[in-house]
C-alpha positions, -999 to +999 in steps of 0.1 A: -424+039+134-398+015+147-407-022+150-408-035+185-382-062+193-399-096+199-393-117+230-408-151+237-419-157+274-427-192+287-440-197+322-467-220+335-475-196+364-503-175+348-500-145+372-462-143+371-463-147+333-488-118+330-467-096+353-435-104+335-451-098+301-463-064+313-429-055+325-413-063+291-441-045+272-436-014+292-399-016+283-408-015+246-408-052+237-434-072+217-441-102+240-452-136+228-465-155+259-468-193+263-481-213+292-457-242+285-428-254+264-450-275+241-470-245+230-439-225+225-421-251+204-452-255+182-450-218+174-413-208+175-388-214+146-351-210+140-357-175+125-374-161+156-360-125+158-357-122+196-346-139+228-364-166+247-372-161+284-383-193+301-389-206+336-370-238+345-397-255+366-425-265+343-446-296+338-441-320+308-411-302+293-390-281+317-369-251+308-337-270+305-352-295+281-367-265+261-333-249+260-317-281+246-344-284+219-340-247+210-303-252+205-310-279+179-332-254+161-306-226+162-276-227+185-275-188+184-310-184+199-304-165+232-322-182+260-326-166+294-336-189+323-357-178+352-347-199+382-357-205+418-329-205+444-326-243+442-322-243+404-292-220+403-266-248+400-285-262+370-287-227+355-250-222+359-244-255+340-268-243+313-248-211+309-217-233+304-237-252+278-246-220+259-276-204+276-274-166+275-283-157+311-302-168+342-322-147+366-328-158+401-364-154+415-375-130+429-359-106+405-360-068+400-377-057+368-346-037+357-325-069+360-348-087+336-352-058+312-315-052+309-308-089+302-335-091+276-323-059+260-287-072+257-299-105+244-321-088+218-292-067+205-271-099+202-299-116+183-303-086+160-266-086+151-266-124+145-295-122+122-282-092+104-248-109+098-266-140+084-287-118+061-257-099+049-237-131+042-266-146+023-272-114+003-234-112-005-234-149-017-265-143-038-251-111-052-218-128-061-236-156-079-256-131-100-229-105-106-195-094-093-209-059-092-225-061-058-252-038-046-290-037-039-296+000-042-317+012-072-287+029-088-268-004-088-297-024-101-300+001-129-263-001-136-265-039-139-295-035-162-276-012-185-246-035-186-268-065-195-284-044-223-252-034-239-228-062-230-233-083-261-230-055-285-196-043-300-201-007-290-171+010-273-178+022-238-165+050-216-167+042-179-166+072-155-160+069-118-138+080-089-107+061-078-116+027-064-152+027-075-150-005-096-143+007-132-123-024-141-150-046-126-175-030-150-151-036-179-147-073-170-185-077-167-189-062-202-164-088-215-178-118-196-214-111-206-205-106-242-199-130-271-162-120-268-158-138-235-137-165-251-112-139-263-086-121-242-095-094-217-064-071-219-060-043-194-036-013-195-033+015-171-024+045-192-012+065-162+013+038-151+036+038-182+059+066-194+053+081-228+084+064-243+069+029-235+031+032-239+031+032-277+051+000-279+029-016-252-003-007-272+008-011-308+037-036-305+070-034-324+092-052-348+128-063-340+151-034-343+123-008-343+143+011-316+173+007-294+167-023-272+140-038-294+158-072-299+127-092-310+092-087-322+065-079-296+028-082-300+011-051-286-019-050-262-043-039-290-034-069-312-034-093-283-070-082-275-081-093-309-114-111-306-117-099-270-118-066-250-092-039-245-095-020-212-077+013-211-078+026-175-069+063-167-072+071-203-071+108-194-033+102-188-027+090-223+000+111-241-014+134-269+007+117-296-007+083-286-042+097-285-039+105-322-030+069-330-056+055-307-083+076-325-073+058-358-076+024-341-111+033-330-122+046-364-104+021-387-099-009-365-064-013-376-028-008-363+006-003-376+033-016-352+064+004-346+092-004-371+069-016-400+046-001-426+023-031-424-013-023-415-030-050-395-067-052-390-079-058-354-113-070-341-118-058-306-140-038-283-125-009-264-136+000-229-120+031-215-121+045-180-115+079-166-115+094-131-124+129-144-152+143-165-138+142-200-169+160-213-159+191-194-134+212-214-121+228-183-113+195-167-101+173-196-070+195-203-051+183-233-072+152-238-084+153-274-121+163-279-125+141-310-112+110-291-136+118-263-165+119-287-154+087-304-152+069-270-185+085-258-208+062-278-220+049-245-209+063-211-215+044-179-211+063-146-203+044-114-217+061-084-193+067-055-198+047-023-211+077-004-240+079-028-251+044-022-245+040+015-271+012+019-248-011-001-219-006+023-228-034+048-235-058+020-201-050+003-183-052+036-198-087+043-187-099+008-151-085+012-149-099+048-159-134+036-133-132+007-106-120+031-114-147+056-110-174+029-077-158+017-062-154+052-077-187+065-096-169+093-132-170+105-155-142+094-158-120+125-193-109+136-203-074+126-196-055+158-212-023+168-179-005+165-175-017+129-212-008+121-206+027+133-175+031+112-193+017+081-221+042+086-200+073+096-169+071+073-168+091+041-150+063+021-131+086-003-114+055-017-147+039-025-150+001-029-112-004-029-109+013+005-138-007+019-121-039+007-089-030+025-108-021+056-126-055+056-092-073+053-079-054+083-110-063+103-107-100+094-070-099+105-080-083+138-060-051+134-091-029+133-126-031+146-121-035+183-120+000+196-137+033+196-108+049+178-120+032+146-144+061+141-126+094+136-133+117+165-155+145+157-141+180+164-160+192+194-138+218+210-124+252+200-137+279+177-155+271+145-124+278+123-103+255+146-129+227+143-131+231+105-093+229+103-092+196+122-120+182+101-102+192+069-070+175+081-090+143+088-105+144+052-070+147+037-056+119+058-086+097+047-079+105+011-042+097+014-050+064+031-076+055+004-051+062-024-021+046-007-003+080-006-004+085-043-003+123-049-021+124-082-050+101-071-053+119-038-055+153-055-081+141-079-102+126-051-100+159-031-106+180-062-080+206-053-049+220-071-015+204-065-001+235-048-031+239-025-027+202-016+010+206-006+001+239+013-025+220+033-001+192+041+024+217+055-002+236+074-017+205+090+017+188+096+008+158+076+037+136+064+028+120+031+055+095+034+035+077+061+009+068+035+030+049+010+015+021-010+007-011+008+016-042-011 
């Protein structure tokens, strides 16, 4: 059962106070009635969850004095003044000073109810924004892996349990879900934190370069190798090596990587010297390497060597209760970066956070928060994709499919491979659908 929204009512006229309270209760509010400002101030606090409705003409402390005192408690407390005809100029001045509204007596019940309803919604949004900002600050202090859902609490528990061991870890998760954040946490919470955290995206380097990047080389090892280079593996000695998109690692490199994991030693290109290495390896994959039909030419023995401990990061759509908290954190970070104020969480943004599928997960949410802070999104109904309501069922499904593809392209900055993996469809099917829906992939190129 929904909790009734509270409203404080202050009026020294007993009969009018009783009638007004009854009107508000019939409209669905929980009314706290007070015969005067002194009684109200003794009971109300800065965290009162609803608006204040007060008469202006009252003995001892009048409504304007009460309003001024309430502002010192919380400047965002919405105060609605009930005024006689002669008090309207004072009420107008109070509005200029920050009062929410004034209602001239005698007033229609609907006029009061509508004003209280709007003020209640404003108060709800204000308190919700405060709660989210506080939760985001607390979460950031405790861990950069933000989330209050049970699945995220369990994830943090697992990370704390294994962080200070030297066990190699395989991190599984969709694009943008936070795999590198998990790797960084494992490093920071371990005794290796004083060593280097070295990250390498295996899908970002051509096969001719990746071995040199990983294992290093001696001068003259190949054309263009003019001086000795320390590889990423050796540089991670005493620390942590993070291999992102390990499913993209060339087969020949996989063989050498298997030896590193088993023997903890490397042989740089251009030398026969075997060098011991002391490091922890955290690998990340966007696909299920345990499924032979999915992993393709990824070596099974390398998978099992990495799969000592596997950590799965849930996609954002499976922990939707964390979305407002994450958005608040990213908005605060963006506001600091762009030197802007954090905007309030508008109803339009709330609807988008609740309705969007977030195929790009946390990374997409972070980009969206930046756009909201910059003011380029969040102000119009177009923020929420229009639902296909007209036409036949096949026509509506076609429009919905096109929207999903556009969302995936946006989330992955137009990168074909990442988009295909997010959608879970073959490459040819992907291009066929682009052509059928008239989607130009060039319009989704990476934003830097």
